C-alpha positions, 0 to 999 in steps of 0.5 A: 488532477482529481482521481476521477480525471486521472483514472479516466486519462489512464483508462484512455491511454491504456485502451488507446495503446491496446486498441492501436496495437491491435489495429496496427497488427490487423493492418500489418498482417492483412497487408502482408497476406494481401501482398503474398496473395498478389505475388502468388497471382503474379507467379501463377500468371508467369508460369502460365505464360511460360507453359503456353510459350515453351511447352505448347508447340502450336503457340508461338510468341505472336499467337501468345501476344494475341491471346494476352491482348484479348484476356479479360483479367489483365492486371493493371500495368501488367507485364510478363516477359521471358528471358534466356539465361543470358538476359535476352528477351524472348517474349513480352506481353506488354511493349509499353512497359520496360522492366529496366525503366521500372527497376534500375537494378533489373540485371542484378534482379535477373542474376538473383533469380538465376542464382536462387530460382525465385525472387520477389520485390516491390518498388513503389506501387509495382510488384515484381516476381521472377522465377526460373523455368525449365523445359526438357533441355533449356532454362528460362527466366520469367519475370512478371510485374503489375500494380495491385490497384485493388489491393491498394484501394482495399488497404486505403479503405481498411485504414479509413475504417480502422481510423473511424472505428478507433476514434469511435471506440476511444470516444466510447471508452472515454465516456464509459471510463468517466462514468465508471470511475465516477461510480467506482469513486462514489463511495469514496465521495460519500466517505469524504462528505461524512468525514467533513461533517465530523467535528470536535462536537460530534466525534461520536458520529461514525462513517457508514461502511455499507454492506460491501467487503471491499477496500473502501469498506476496509478504509471506512472501518479504518477511519472509524477505528481512527475516530474511536481513538480520537474520541478516546483521546479527546475524552481522556484529554478533557478528563485529564485537564478537568482533574488536573485543574482540580487536583492542582487547585487544591494545594494552591488554594491551601497555600494561598489561604495559609499565607493570607491568614498569616498576613492578617496579623503579626505572629511569633516565630513558632507560628511562622515555622508551623505555617511555613512547614505546612506550606512546604508540605503542600509545595512538596505535594504539588511538586510530586503531582507535577512530576507524575503529570510530566512522566505521564505526558512524556510517555504519551508524547515520546513513546517512539524515543525510548531505547529498549534492551534485553533485561533479566526481569528477576535482576531488575525487580530485585534492584528496584526492590532494594532502591524502593525499600531504601527510600521507604523504610516503613514499607516492606517487600517480599520477593518470591523467586522459587518459581523461576524457570530453569532456562535463564533465557526465559527470564529475558524481556525487551524493555526500557530499564527506567520505565520498567523501574518506574512501573514497578515502583508505582505498583509497590507504592500503591500496594504498600499504601493500601495494604493493612501491613504496609507490605507487598508480595511479588512473585515471578513465574513463566510458561513457554511464551510469557513471563509474568510478574505479580504484585499482591497486597492485603488491602481494602480491595477494589469493587467490581464496578470500579475496576474498569476505571482504575487506570483513568488519570486522577481516578480514585476508588471510594475507599481510598479517600483516607490514603494520600495519592493523586490517581496518576500512578496506575495510569503511568503503569498502564501506559508503560505496560502497553509500550512494552506490548505486555498485558496487565491483569487485575484481580481484586476482592473487597476487604481481602486484597488486590493482585496486579499481574504484568504478562510480558512476551518472551524475547 
């Protein structure tokens, strides 16, 4: 079911329920008030009859009956009778109507009137009122009954009017709900049409948010942010595939060329050993690049699967430094720890040990490769909310125009051509840093050196 239809149905059901409840309430209270007024009318007639019969000495039952027969405002099926306390009828104004026939438990009704002083009851269309009447010396029971014909007609007319109004109002509500829901959902339909028109060939197209600041505008902005991320992912993927193909092609081409040249003629053992060593070096480069690409892909695809723990940054960087220098004896790392906070808790970060070591090794390796003395200086310092680790080298530096691109996969600065590398290390570093909800800051001056800082939020 479409949202427009569902909203209209829900609007119809809610409105119908409320309207029906309102009409039922009106009908209930109207009928109740009408019944109470009719009982009051019967009670008044009963008192009037008793007053004339018992208190007015000039009027006896015969004269009273004549008076009653000549009244113009007699109710339909009206009967007013007077009884003594023993249940003996003293007077009745209608001999054709007998209470005992209309009300099977009439004797019980009389006893209840005597006991309580007043009783009201309805049986079918007839309404009965019984009151206790007392003069100076005696007590009597006056019972009046009648059919509220006008009231019944009024209630029947009210039911017809309410039913007609209910059907008319519901029809209007359904029509209004359909029109209103259509107008309310029109911006969403516009968004759907715009989204449908976006494909891989025009990812730069964005959805118009309009001038409103409602939920649909927020949804539109969310779509646009999603499209920004998708466009960035597509651009990165295209660049990655293009650069990866180029970078992988170079060693493969070199290996193929060397082997083809080798097969052109027979060679001595020394020449074969030299060619095999060259091919082996290219294969090692190829393996290293493949490993880095796998690391990059794993960070992108399994970001939610890495386990985080509380780590002391000084212990972790010291451990990484020792492992790095063991594997790279030509490089040296200077670690400065004299700015460590006194509170050891300010050295704790939440992170993945393996990923952070990979990040630090890449930064150390980059700094040492580009530094004139093949060294890197590492320093740790903190404030109230953050803990920062800084890697500084004395290398060739990076120009301001190239700084925004250094984290792109396979991007290499112009002055780095003479240094071996693949342009993947800093991309891995950036992804690891973002995974840890940290920030990476780069400051570089040409011919002076580069400082890369990672700012961690404290645990």
